[in-house]
N, CA, C and O atoms as CSV, one atom per row, in Angstrom:
chain,resi,resn,atom,element,x,y,z
A,1,MET,N,N,-69.761,-15.717,-57.328
A,1,MET,CA,C,-69.350,-15.753,-55.941
A,1,MET,C,C,-68.095,-16.607,-55.763
A,1,MET,O,O,-67.173,-16.237,-55.036
A,2,LYS,N,N,-68.079,-17.771,-56.451
A,2,LYS,CA,C,-66.910,-18.642,-56.359
A,2,LYS,C,C,-65.689,-17.962,-56.960
A,2,LYS,O,O,-64.577,-18.147,-56.465
A,3,ALA,N,N,-65.872,-17.194,-57.998
A,3,ALA,CA,C,-64.763,-16.498,-58.645
A,3,ALA,C,C,-64.176,-15.441,-57.710
A,3,ALA,O,O,-62.959,-15.275,-57.636
A,4,LYS,N,N,-65.059,-14.723,-56.989
A,4,LYS,CA,C,-64.582,-13.707,-56.039
A,4,LYS,C,C,-63.818,-14.368,-54.897
A,4,LYS,O,O,-62.785,-13.854,-54.467
A,5,LEU,N,N,-64.316,-15.505,-54.398
A,5,LEU,CA,C,-63.648,-16.222,-53.312
A,5,LEU,C,C,-62.287,-16.733,-53.780
A,5,LEU,O,O,-61.305,-16.646,-53.042
A,6,ALA,N,N,-62.224,-17.263,-55.001
A,6,ALA,CA,C,-60.965,-17.766,-55.554
A,6,ALA,C,C,-59.966,-16.617,-55.725
A,6,ALA,O,O,-58.782,-16.782,-55.430
A,7,ALA,N,N,-60.426,-15.466,-56.193
A,7,ALA,CA,C,-59.551,-14.309,-56.371
A,7,ALA,C,C,-59.035,-13.816,-55.022
A,7,ALA,O,O,-57.868,-13.442,-54.900
A,8,LEU,N,N,-59.899,-13.815,-54.016
A,8,LEU,CA,C,-59.502,-13.406,-52.675
A,8,LEU,C,C,-58.440,-14.348,-52.118
A,8,LEU,O,O,-57.464,-13.890,-51.523
A,9,MET,N,N,-58.612,-15.646,-52.298
A,9,MET,CA,C,-57.661,-16.631,-51.797
A,9,MET,C,C,-56.312,-16.502,-52.514
A,9,MET,O,O,-55.258,-16.594,-51.884
A,10,LEU,N,N,-56.353,-16.292,-53.819
A,10,LEU,CA,C,-55.111,-16.098,-54.567
A,10,LEU,C,C,-54.391,-14.823,-54.120
A,10,LEU,O,O,-53.165,-14.806,-54.005
A,11,GLY,N,N,-55.148,-13.771,-53.871
A,11,GLY,CA,C,-54.573,-12.510,-53.410
A,11,GLY,C,C,-53.917,-12.663,-52.050
A,11,GLY,O,O,-52.814,-12.165,-51.826
A,12,LEU,N,N,-54.604,-13.360,-51.133
A,12,LEU,CA,C,-54.036,-13.586,-49.804
A,12,LEU,C,C,-52.780,-14.457,-49.884
A,12,LEU,O,O,-51.822,-14.237,-49.144
A,13,GLY,N,N,-52.788,-15.431,-50.770
A,13,GLY,CA,C,-51.601,-16.278,-50.949
A,13,GLY,C,C,-50.423,-15.489,-51.471
A,13,GLY,O,O,-49.291,-15.688,-51.031
A,14,ALA,N,N,-50.685,-14.587,-52.415
A,14,ALA,CA,C,-49.611,-13.764,-52.972
A,14,ALA,C,C,-49.040,-12.821,-51.918
A,14,ALA,O,O,-47.827,-12.625,-51.848
A,15,VAL,N,N,-49.912,-12.240,-51.103
A,15,VAL,CA,C,-49.452,-11.355,-50.032
A,15,VAL,C,C,-48.629,-12.142,-49.021
A,15,VAL,O,O,-47.607,-11.654,-48.539
A,16,GLY,N,N,-49.058,-13.336,-48.703
A,16,GLY,CA,C,-48.312,-14.176,-47.774
A,16,GLY,C,C,-46.920,-14.497,-48.282
A,16,GLY,O,O,-45.961,-14.504,-47.509
A,17,LEU,N,N,-46.800,-14.763,-49.572
A,17,LEU,CA,C,-45.483,-15.032,-50.143
A,17,LEU,C,C,-44.590,-13.801,-50.109
A,17,LEU,O,O,-43.388,-13.911,-49.869
A,18,MET,N,N,-45.172,-12.628,-50.349
A,18,MET,CA,C,-44.370,-11.390,-50.327
A,18,MET,C,C,-43.898,-11.065,-48.917
A,18,MET,O,O,-42.812,-10.513,-48.742
A,19,LEU,N,N,-44.691,-11.396,-47.919
A,19,LEU,CA,C,-44.326,-11.061,-46.548
A,19,LEU,C,C,-43.457,-12.119,-45.889
A,19,LEU,O,O,-42.885,-11.860,-44.830
A,20,SER,N,N,-43.340,-13.292,-46.476
A,20,SER,CA,C,-42.522,-14.346,-45.874
A,20,SER,C,C,-41.052,-13.986,-46.024
A,20,SER,O,O,-40.665,-13.328,-46.989
A,21,PRO,N,N,-40.232,-14.417,-45.069
A,21,PRO,CA,C,-38.807,-14.085,-45.169
A,21,PRO,C,C,-38.176,-14.756,-46.376
A,21,PRO,O,O,-38.486,-15.897,-46.718
A,22,VAL,N,N,-37.289,-14.019,-47.003
A,22,VAL,CA,C,-36.602,-14.533,-48.190
A,22,VAL,C,C,-35.452,-15.404,-47.713
A,22,VAL,O,O,-34.656,-14.983,-46.874
A,23,THR,N,N,-35.363,-16.607,-48.243
A,23,THR,CA,C,-34.262,-17.500,-47.878
A,23,THR,C,C,-33.339,-17.644,-49.056
A,23,THR,O,O,-33.763,-17.591,-50.210
A,24,SER,N,N,-32.091,-17.825,-48.758
A,24,SER,CA,C,-31.097,-17.986,-49.803
A,24,SER,C,C,-31.130,-19.417,-50.319
A,24,SER,O,O,-31.407,-20.354,-49.571
A,25,PHE,N,N,-30.846,-19.573,-51.598
A,25,PHE,CA,C,-30.824,-20.903,-52.179
A,25,PHE,C,C,-29.487,-21.596,-51.948
A,25,PHE,O,O,-29.346,-22.782,-52.243
A,26,THR,N,N,-28.501,-20.863,-51.419
A,26,THR,CA,C,-27.221,-21.487,-51.098
A,26,THR,C,C,-27.167,-21.735,-49.599
A,26,THR,O,O,-27.632,-20.916,-48.806
A,27,SER,N,N,-26.607,-22.847,-49.226
A,27,SER,CA,C,-26.499,-23.175,-47.807
A,27,SER,C,C,-25.261,-22.502,-47.225
A,27,SER,O,O,-24.420,-21.977,-47.955
A,28,GLN,N,N,-25.167,-22.528,-45.905
A,28,GLN,CA,C,-24.010,-21.933,-45.242
A,28,GLN,C,C,-22.736,-22.684,-45.613
A,28,GLN,O,O,-21.664,-22.083,-45.675
A,29,ALA,N,N,-22.838,-24.000,-45.861
A,29,ALA,CA,C,-21.654,-24.777,-46.211
A,29,ALA,C,C,-21.101,-24.361,-47.566
A,29,ALA,O,O,-19.898,-24.478,-47.802
A,30,GLU,N,N,-21.964,-23.873,-48.465
A,30,GLU,CA,C,-21.517,-23.471,-49.786
A,30,GLU,C,C,-20.887,-22.085,-49.790
A,30,GLU,O,O,-20.164,-21.744,-50.727
A,31,ALA,N,N,-21.145,-21.280,-48.765
A,31,ALA,CA,C,-20.565,-19.937,-48.693
A,31,ALA,C,C,-19.062,-20.067,-48.453
A,31,ALA,O,O,-18.627,-20.817,-47.580
A,32,LYS,N,N,-18.284,-19.336,-49.229
A,32,LYS,CA,C,-16.832,-19.416,-49.104
A,32,LYS,C,C,-16.334,-18.357,-48.142
A,32,LYS,O,O,-16.826,-17.228,-48.127
A,33,THR,N,N,-15.357,-18.733,-47.343
A,33,THR,CA,C,-14.737,-17.820,-46.410
A,33,THR,C,C,-13.280,-17.643,-46.809
A,33,THR,O,O,-12.547,-18.619,-46.967
A,34,VAL,N,N,-12.871,-16.402,-46.968
A,34,VAL,CA,C,-11.499,-16.082,-47.340
A,34,VAL,C,C,-10.838,-15.422,-46.136
A,34,VAL,O,O,-11.307,-14.395,-45.646
A,35,CYS,N,N,-9.736,-16.024,-45.660
A,35,CYS,CA,C,-9.029,-15.489,-44.494
A,35,CYS,C,C,-7.640,-14.991,-44.905
A,35,CYS,O,O,-6.944,-15.632,-45.692
A,36,LYS,N,N,-7.256,-13.845,-44.362
A,36,LYS,CA,C,-5.918,-13.300,-44.571
A,36,LYS,C,C,-5.371,-12.882,-43.210
A,36,LYS,O,O,-6.100,-12.337,-42.382
A,37,THR,N,N,-4.097,-13.136,-42.987
A,37,THR,CA,C,-3.458,-12.758,-41.729
A,37,THR,C,C,-3.043,-11.299,-41.803
A,37,THR,O,O,-2.341,-10.885,-42.726
A,38,LYS,N,N,-3.482,-10.528,-40.825
A,38,LYS,CA,C,-3.132,-9.112,-40.714
A,38,LYS,C,C,-2.285,-8.931,-39.454
A,38,LYS,O,O,-2.452,-9.651,-38.470
A,39,ARG,N,N,-1.386,-7.972,-39.500
A,39,ARG,CA,C,-0.484,-7.720,-38.374
A,39,ARG,C,C,-0.722,-6.336,-37.793
A,39,ARG,O,O,-1.084,-5.395,-38.499
A,40,GLY,N,N,-0.510,-6.240,-36.483
A,40,GLY,CA,C,-0.641,-4.960,-35.801
A,40,GLY,C,C,0.414,-4.804,-34.721
A,40,GLY,O,O,1.061,-5.773,-34.325
A,41,LYS,N,N,0.581,-3.576,-34.249
A,41,LYS,CA,C,1.549,-3.280,-33.193
A,41,LYS,C,C,0.943,-2.234,-32.286
A,41,LYS,O,O,0.376,-1.247,-32.755
A,42,GLY,N,N,1.061,-2.447,-30.983
A,42,GLY,CA,C,0.511,-1.493,-30.031
A,42,GLY,C,C,1.423,-1.283,-28.844
A,42,GLY,O,O,2.176,-2.180,-28.465
A,43,TRP,N,N,1.358,-0.106,-28.258
A,43,TRP,CA,C,2.126,0.218,-27.050
A,43,TRP,C,C,1.186,0.828,-26.035
A,43,TRP,O,O,0.308,1.620,-26.378
A,44,ALA,N,N,1.381,0.445,-24.754
A,44,ALA,CA,C,0.596,1.044,-23.663
A,44,ALA,C,C,1.316,0.769,-22.346
A,44,ALA,O,O,2.333,0.078,-22.302
A,45,TRP,N,N,0.757,1.332,-21.275
A,45,TRP,CA,C,1.371,1.176,-19.956
A,45,TRP,C,C,1.169,-0.218,-19.386
A,45,TRP,O,O,1.983,-0.665,-18.577
A,46,THR,N,N,0.106,-0.924,-19.782
A,46,THR,CA,C,-0.114,-2.290,-19.307
A,46,THR,C,C,-0.131,-3.238,-20.513
A,46,THR,O,O,-0.363,-2.818,-21.646
A,47,GLU,N,N,0.117,-4.520,-20.244
A,47,GLU,CA,C,0.134,-5.498,-21.326
A,47,GLU,C,C,-1.255,-5.661,-21.957
A,47,GLU,O,O,-1.371,-5.810,-23.173
A,48,GLY,N,N,-2.289,-5.633,-21.142
A,48,GLY,CA,C,-3.647,-5.762,-21.663
A,48,GLY,C,C,-4.020,-4.615,-22.594
A,48,GLY,O,O,-4.643,-4.826,-23.635
A,49,MET,N,N,-3.637,-3.408,-22.215
A,49,MET,CA,C,-3.927,-2.251,-23.066
A,49,MET,C,C,-3.119,-2.311,-24.361
A,49,MET,O,O,-3.614,-1.929,-25.421
A,50,ALA,N,N,-1.874,-2.791,-24.278
A,50,ALA,CA,C,-1.041,-2.903,-25.477
A,50,ALA,C,C,-1.606,-3.963,-26.429
A,50,ALA,O,O,-1.562,-3.790,-27.647
A,51,ARG,N,N,-2.140,-5.066,-25.872
A,51,ARG,CA,C,-2.790,-6.081,-26.718
A,51,ARG,C,C,-4.000,-5.479,-27.421
A,51,ARG,O,O,-4.225,-5.725,-28.605
A,52,PHE,N,N,-4.777,-4.687,-26.684
A,52,PHE,CA,C,-5.938,-4.059,-27.293
A,52,PHE,C,C,-5.519,-3.116,-28.419
A,52,PHE,O,O,-6.154,-3.093,-29.473
A,53,GLN,N,N,-4.466,-2.346,-28.208
A,53,GLN,CA,C,-3.989,-1.442,-29.248
A,53,GLN,C,C,-3.558,-2.213,-30.492
A,53,GLN,O,O,-3.833,-1.793,-31.616
A,54,ALA,N,N,-2.878,-3.346,-30.288
A,54,ALA,CA,C,-2.454,-4.170,-31.430
A,54,ALA,C,C,-3.660,-4.773,-32.144
A,54,ALA,O,O,-3.659,-4.882,-33.371
A,55,TRP,N,N,-4.691,-5.168,-31.392
A,55,TRP,CA,C,-5.928,-5.698,-31.994
A,55,TRP,C,C,-6.661,-4.582,-32.741
A,55,TRP,O,O,-7.150,-4.783,-33.853
A,56,GLU,N,N,-6.730,-3.407,-32.116
A,56,GLU,CA,C,-7.487,-2.293,-32.686
A,56,GLU,C,C,-6.902,-1.833,-34.021
A,56,GLU,O,O,-7.659,-1.490,-34.929
A,57,ILE,N,N,-5.584,-1.817,-34.163
A,57,ILE,CA,C,-5.003,-1.372,-35.420
A,57,ILE,C,C,-5.340,-2.350,-36.540
A,57,ILE,O,O,-5.546,-1.930,-37.679
A,58,VAL,N,N,-5.400,-3.646,-36.237
A,58,VAL,CA,C,-5.820,-4.634,-37.246
A,58,VAL,C,C,-7.276,-4.379,-37.631
A,58,VAL,O,O,-7.634,-4.427,-38.808
A,59,ALA,N,N,-8.112,-4.108,-36.623
A,59,ALA,CA,C,-9.528,-3.830,-36.901
A,59,ALA,C,C,-9.675,-2.590,-37.777
A,59,ALA,O,O,-10.473,-2.588,-38.714
A,60,GLN,N,N,-8.918,-1.541,-37.485
A,60,GLN,CA,C,-9.013,-0.309,-38.272
A,60,GLN,C,C,-8.528,-0.512,-39.700
A,60,GLN,O,O,-9.175,-0.060,-40.645
A,61,LEU,N,N,-7.400,-1.186,-39.867
A,61,LEU,CA,C,-6.823,-1.354,-41.197
A,61,LEU,C,C,-7.611,-2.331,-42.070
A,61,LEU,O,O,-7.505,-2.293,-43.296
A,62,SER,N,N,-8.405,-3.209,-41.439
A,62,SER,CA,C,-9.200,-4.169,-42.222
A,62,SER,C,C,-10.638,-3.701,-42.410
A,62,SER,O,O,-11.466,-4.451,-42.929
A,63,GLY,N,N,-10.949,-2.472,-41.996
A,63,GLY,CA,C,-12.294,-1.928,-42.187
A,63,GLY,C,C,-13.310,-2.434,-41.182
A,63,GLY,O,O,-14.510,-2.410,-41.454
A,64,ASN,N,N,-12.850,-2.890,-40.026
A,64,ASN,CA,C,-13.736,-3.440,-39.003
A,64,ASN,C,C,-13.824,-2.538,-37.777
A,64,ASN,O,O,-14.083,-3.020,-36.674
A,65,TRP,N,N,-13.617,-1.257,-37.955
A,65,TRP,CA,C,-13.699,-0.323,-36.830
A,65,TRP,C,C,-14.553,0.847,-37.254
A,65,TRP,O,O,-14.301,1.397,-38.326
A,66,PRO,N,N,-15.527,1.263,-36.507
A,66,PRO,CA,C,-15.919,0.842,-35.170
A,66,PRO,C,C,-16.877,-0.348,-35.146
A,66,PRO,O,O,-17.193,-0.845,-34.064
A,67,PHE,N,N,-17.346,-0.819,-36.293
A,67,PHE,CA,C,-18.281,-1.946,-36.324
A,67,PHE,C,C,-17.611,-3.125,-37.000
A,67,PHE,O,O,-17.212,-3.040,-38.162
A,68,GLN,N,N,-17.486,-4.236,-36.264
A,68,GLN,CA,C,-16.822,-5.413,-36.800
A,68,GLN,C,C,-17.786,-6.184,-37.697
A,68,GLN,O,O,-18.837,-6.633,-37.242
A,69,VAL,N,N,-17.429,-6.336,-38.968
A,69,VAL,CA,C,-18.268,-7.055,-39.928
A,69,VAL,C,C,-17.638,-8.381,-40.349
A,69,VAL,O,O,-18.333,-9.244,-40.884
A,70,ASP,N,N,-16.356,-8.558,-40.124
A,70,ASP,CA,C,-15.667,-9.790,-40.464
A,70,ASP,C,C,-15.386,-10.586,-39.192
A,70,ASP,O,O,-15.549,-10.084,-38.080
A,71,THR,N,N,-14.961,-11.832,-39.377
A,71,THR,CA,C,-14.649,-12.691,-38.235
A,71,THR,C,C,-13.152,-12.695,-38.005
A,71,THR,O,O,-12.377,-12.855,-38.947
A,72,PHE,N,N,-12.739,-12.521,-36.752
A,72,PHE,CA,C,-11.330,-12.598,-36.382
A,72,PHE,C,C,-11.088,-13.983,-35.788
A,72,PHE,O,O,-11.789,-14.402,-34.867
A,73,LYS,N,N,-10.088,-14.693,-36.323
A,73,LYS,CA,C,-9.754,-16.029,-35.839
A,73,LYS,C,C,-8.265,-16.111,-35.560
A,73,LYS,O,O,-7.471,-15.328,-36.081
A,74,ASN,N,N,-7.908,-17.067,-34.733
A,74,ASN,CA,C,-6.509,-17.401,-34.479
A,74,ASN,C,C,-5.691,-16.161,-34.114
A,74,ASN,O,O,-4.685,-15.863,-34.757
A,75,GLU,N,N,-6.128,-15.446,-33.082
A,75,GLU,CA,C,-5.421,-14.245,-32.640
A,75,GLU,C,C,-4.159,-14.651,-31.883
A,75,GLU,O,O,-4.215,-15.443,-30.942
A,76,ARG,N,N,-3.012,-14.095,-32.308
A,76,ARG,CA,C,-1.739,-14.401,-31.669
A,76,ARG,C,C,-1.063,-13.086,-31.288
A,76,ARG,O,O,-1.076,-12.121,-32.053
A,77,TYR,N,N,-0.469,-13.065,-30.086
A,77,TYR,CA,C,0.190,-11.859,-29.593
A,77,TYR,C,C,1.565,-12.213,-29.055
A,77,TYR,O,O,1.772,-13.291,-28.499
A,78,LYS,N,N,2.494,-11.296,-29.228
A,78,LYS,CA,C,3.828,-11.412,-28.638
A,78,LYS,C,C,4.106,-10.072,-27.976
A,78,LYS,O,O,4.221,-9.050,-28.653
A,79,CYS,N,N,4.214,-10.077,-26.650
A,79,CYS,CA,C,4.381,-8.820,-25.898
A,79,CYS,C,C,5.709,-8.833,-25.154
A,79,CYS,O,O,6.194,-9.880,-24.727
A,80,LYS,N,N,6.283,-7.640,-25.009
A,80,LYS,CA,C,7.513,-7.509,-24.215
A,80,LYS,C,C,7.505,-6.176,-23.492
A,80,LYS,O,O,6.895,-5.207,-23.944
A,81,LYS,N,N,8.194,-6.147,-22.363
A,81,LYS,CA,C,8.346,-4.924,-21.576
A,81,LYS,C,C,9.172,-3.951,-22.400
A,81,LYS,O,O,10.187,-4.325,-22.986
A,82,ASP,N,N,8.725,-2.688,-22.440
A,82,ASP,CA,C,9.394,-1.698,-23.275
A,82,ASP,C,C,9.447,-0.381,-22.519
A,82,ASP,O,O,8.495,0.398,-22.556
A,83,GLY,N,N,10.538,-0.135,-21.845
A,83,GLY,CA,C,10.669,1.109,-21.084
A,83,GLY,C,C,9.630,1.193,-19.979
A,83,GLY,O,O,9.635,0.379,-19.056
A,84,SER,N,N,8.738,2.176,-20.067
A,84,SER,CA,C,7.729,2.364,-19.031
A,84,SER,C,C,6.412,1.648,-19.357
A,84,SER,O,O,5.411,1.863,-18.675
A,85,GLY,N,N,6.404,0.810,-20.380
A,85,GLY,CA,C,5.175,0.129,-20.757
A,85,GLY,C,C,5.456,-1.183,-21.460
A,85,GLY,O,O,6.478,-1.826,-21.221
A,86,TYR,N,N,4.541,-1.570,-22.326
A,86,TYR,CA,C,4.639,-2.819,-23.070
A,86,TYR,C,C,4.402,-2.558,-24.557
A,86,TYR,O,O,3.622,-1.683,-24.934
A,87,THR,N,N,5.088,-3.331,-25.386
A,87,THR,CA,C,4.842,-3.328,-26.834
A,87,THR,C,C,4.342,-4.714,-27.198
A,87,THR,O,O,4.950,-5.718,-26.826
A,88,CYS,N,N,3.234,-4.768,-27.925
A,88,CYS,CA,C,2.663,-6.044,-28.356
A,88,CYS,C,C,2.533,-6.074,-29.871
A,88,CYS,O,O,2.105,-5.102,-30.493
A,89,LEU,N,N,2.905,-7.198,-30.448
A,89,LEU,CA,C,2.695,-7.464,-31.866
A,89,LEU,C,C,1.534,-8.448,-31.965
A,89,LEU,O,O,1.398,-9.342,-31.129
A,90,SER,N,N,0.702,-8.281,-32.987
A,90,SER,CA,C,-0.428,-9.198,-33.155
A,90,SER,C,C,-0.445,-9.754,-34.570
A,90,SER,O,O,-0.051,-9.087,-35.527
A,91,TRP,N,N,-0.908,-10.985,-34.675
A,91,TRP,CA,C,-1.166,-11.649,-35.945
A,91,TRP,C,C,-2.585,-12.182,-35.837
A,91,TRP,O,O,-2.861,-13.044,-35.003
A,92,ILE,N,N,-3.478,-11.682,-36.664
A,92,ILE,CA,C,-4.885,-12.047,-36.574
A,92,ILE,C,C,-5.371,-12.432,-37.968
A,92,ILE,O,O,-5.137,-11.711,-38.938
A,93,ASP,N,N,-6.056,-13.588,-38.062
A,93,ASP,CA,C,-6.655,-14.009,-39.328
A,93,ASP,C,C,-8.011,-13.323,-39.454
A,93,ASP,O,O,-8.914,-13.571,-38.655
A,94,VAL,N,N,-8.151,-12.456,-40.464
A,94,VAL,CA,C,-9.400,-11.742,-40.729
A,94,VAL,C,C,-10.121,-12.499,-41.843
A,94,VAL,O,O,-9.610,-12.616,-42.957
A,95,CYS,N,N,-11.322,-13.016,-41.529
A,95,CYS,CA,C,-12.058,-13.862,-42.473
A,95,CYS,C,C,-13.280,-13.135,-42.987
A,95,CYS,O,O,-14.111,-12.671,-42.207
A,96,LYS,N,N,-13.389,-13.036,-44.310
A,96,LYS,CA,C,-14.534,-12.410,-44.982
A,96,LYS,C,C,-15.358,-13.505,-45.637
A,96,LYS,O,O,-14.812,-14.371,-46.322
A,97,SER,N,N,-16.658,-13.472,-45.432
A,97,SER,CA,C,-17.555,-14.430,-46.077
A,97,SER,C,C,-17.990,-13.862,-47.426
A,97,SER,O,O,-18.318,-12.681,-47.538
A,98,THR,N,N,-17.988,-14.706,-48.432
A,98,THR,CA,C,-18.393,-14.260,-49.764
A,98,THR,C,C,-19.727,-14.864,-50.148
A,98,THR,O,O,-20.232,-14.602,-51.240
């Protein structure tokens, strides 16, 4: 009887370990982040739309469109009136966690 109870307890313990969430042995501080500056250019009838176009091209070229998987930091824009609309240049740091 004691052997059956011990086997049952060991079995339940093993199942509990399998169902528990797996944690990484490396901390977030040890994870390395690699950032590269990407550039984009957009044109639209309003400055806000032109900024979005410049942001969107960076997202597309870095593989973050339609689902953003990397972090965008230090977004910089330079916009100017261009005929019937605006042209915006963007410089965005795209950071990938390794």
